[in-house]
N, C-alpha and C positions, 0 to 999 in steps of 0.2 A: 477229222481222223476217220479211220475205216469202219464200216460195217462187215459183219461176218456173217454169212449165211450158215446155219447148222443143218445136220444132215435132217432134223426134224421138222425143218422147214421154217424154224424161227430166223428172225433176225437180231444180231446184237451189235450194239454200238460200244465202243470202247476208245479211251484215249491213253497215251503213252507219254511218260515224262522220264528223261535220264537214259543213263546208258549202264551196261554192267549186266548181272545177275536179274533176271527177272522175279517180280513179286507181283502176285494178284491181289488187288484189293476189293473188296465186295462192301458196297454201302448198306446202309439200313433201310427201312421202309419208308418210301415216300420220297426219298432223297434221291441222287444221282452220283456220278463220278465226282463233282464239284464239292461234296461233303469232305474229301480228303486234301481241300484247299490248304489247311494246316501243316500238312505233311509235304506238300509239293517241294519245296526249296531243301529240307533237310533229307529226304529219301532219296532225290533225284541225283543228288550227289555221289551216291554210293551204288544205287540200284536202277534198274529200269522198271519203272513202275506202269503196270497193266492196270487200268482204271475202267472198270467194265458197268455199266447200266445193266442192272436185272431184268428180267422179263417184267412188262408192266410199268417200266421205269423209262424216263429219259428219252433216248433215241432208239431204244430196242422195241421189239414186238411188244404189242399190248395185249394180244388175244391168248387165251388160255383153253386147253382142252375142255370142252363141255362148258365153257364160258365160267370155268370156277377157279378163282385165284389159287395157285397151290405152290408152296414151297418145295415140296418134292420134285414137281415139273422143274423148277429153277435148279434144284440141285443137278439134274440131268442133262439140263441146258448148260450148266459150269462145266460138266465134264466134255460135253460136245464142242463147247467154245475153246476148251484147252485143246482138244484134239484138233480143231481147224488152225490153230496157232501152231501145230506140231510140238507141243509142250506135253511131256509126259510126268513130269514131276516138278513142283514149284512150292515156294513159300507162299501161304495163303494167310492174309489178314482180313479178319472178319468184323463188323461193327454193327452191333444190335442184330436187327434181322439178317444182316449179313454174316453174323458170327453164328446164327442158326444154319444157314447156308453152308459156310465153311465146315463147321462140324458135321454136318450130315454128309458132305461130300467126303470128308475122312474117314466117316464111318462105312460108306458104301464103296468107295474108291480110294482105299488107304494109299496106294501105291503113288497117287496124284500129289499127295500133300507132303512135302518134303518137311515143312515147320509149319507150325500152326499158332497164330495169335487170335483170341476170342476175347474181343472188348464188348462189355454190357450186354453179355448174350444170355441165352437160356436154353436148356435142353427139355424143359418141361415147365407148364406154368406152375410156380413153385408154392402158392398157397392157395386156399378156396377162396380168400378174400381178393386177391389178385384175378381170379376167374370172375368173381362177381362183378368187380369194378370195370372189367372189360365189356361185361355184358351191358352195364348201365351206360357206359360211355359209347358203345354203339349206338343204343337208342336215343340218347341225345344228340349225339353228332348226325343221325338220320334226319332230324327236322330242323338243324341249326343250317343257316348259310356257310359257304366255305369260307369266307373272310374272318366270321365269328369263331369257327373251329381253329383256324390259324393262331387267332389271338389267346385262346385258350391253351393250346399247345406251348405257347411262348411263357405263358406265366410262370412255371417253376423255374426258369432263369433267371428272373429278377432283372438285376442290373447287370448281368454278364451280355453286354451289348455284342461283343464279338462272336459268342456263341450262336447268339441268336440271327445275327447276321450271316453266318455260315450256312446255318438251317436254312433260312428263308431263299438264300441264294441257290441252294441246292435242291429245292423242291421240284419235283418232276412229274406229280400225280395230279389228278382232278379229284373232285369229291367221289365220284363213283369209284374210282380204284382205291380210294383210301378206305373206303368202307368195304370194300371187296376184301381188302388185306385184312381189316380187322376181324371181319365176319369169318373168315377162312379157317379151316381146323389147323390147329397147332400141331405140327408133327414131333410129338413126344419121342424122345430117342435116349433117354438117360441111360437106358439099360443097354444100347448099342455103343456106348462110348469107349467101352473097353477094346473095342476093334481099331481105335485110333492108335496108329503104330508111330506118329510123329511126334517131336517134343513139341509140346504145347505151354505157351503163356496164357494164362487165365487173368483178364482184368475186369476188374468191376469197382463200383463205388460204395460208400457204406450208407449213402442217403438213397430214399425211395422217391422214384418220380411215378412211373407207370405201376411198378411192381417192386418187390424186393430184391434187388438186382444182386446184394451180397449172398443172400441165401442160394439164389441161383448160380451165382459164381462158385459157391462151396460145393454145390451138386456136381455141377462140371468137373471141378479140381478132384474130386473124391473118386470119379469113375474112369477117368483118363489115366493110363498107366504110368505115362512120363509127363508130369505136369507141374506147373509152379504157378501158385496163385498170388495176385498182387491186389490188396485193396486198397482203394484211394479213400483218405478222410474227406468228409465233406464235399464229396462229389458225387455224379451219378452221370447216366447216358446223354451226351456223348464225351467220354474222356479224351477223344481226339481233339477237342475244341477248349473244354472246360480245363484240363491239364495238360495242354498239349506239348509244352515243352518236356515235362517228365515222361509222357507218353511216348513221344519220339526218341529221346535218348535212351530209354528202357528197351524198347521194340529194337533199335539198332544193335544195342548190347546183345540181345536175345538172339538175333538173326547172326551176329558176328561171333557166336559161341564165347562171349565175354562174360565175366561174371556180372550179375545185375548190381547196381550201386545201392547205397542205403539213402532213402529219402525221408524225411521227418514226416511227411503225410502219406507214407505207404508202408503197409504191413505184409510180410512176404510169408507163405508157407510151401514149404517145399517136402518134396518126397524122398 
């Protein structure tokens, strides 16, 4: 599939699946467009999936200004990427760090985001403990071989072989880029979430992997004017694989303006 040259000089790689109204899918840190494999079959029946590799990942430009990984740079890339495709407004689905990019895009360029789905995302480091854990893991990862780092990342998924398979198949960064991401400044934007005009579906699990994502999900939900929160029991990042069937059905209902169905393992909060 094609590469797009942005006005800022970056080159972005993307894939497309399906026909119909377009949806932008933004993957999480370290992954690529392939992380959306659990969504390919279902979403492509109804929509044109635009599956982009963020800067630093996959087939897209690896370089950053001043050689510093920056999510704020990626946000502006996304705006330019949509401009290059001639898209002025589109539903956006972001997973993990992709959710951070998506919510920042909706804050800084609200007219570009028609509807918003944020899965396993953050608008700030939710606790001091999470920040300390990140600092410690950065130090440990710096001295470990990459293959051991990957094994450690897979530990929380236990016997969920499908999730591990999808994650490993989608990995698109080397150790140096992984460390650059982990050490980069987090773009706290909780106080800007009120600028989001799109109807937003915020999804998170009640289990903790790297950080307390249920608390993070509640923070996001509380600050976006038109938001619905869905908390999945006994799950965490990525819900797109761990709870793929419910995720797919729920997001399709949301995008189609249909009432969200009830699920035994999901608790909703509405405004």
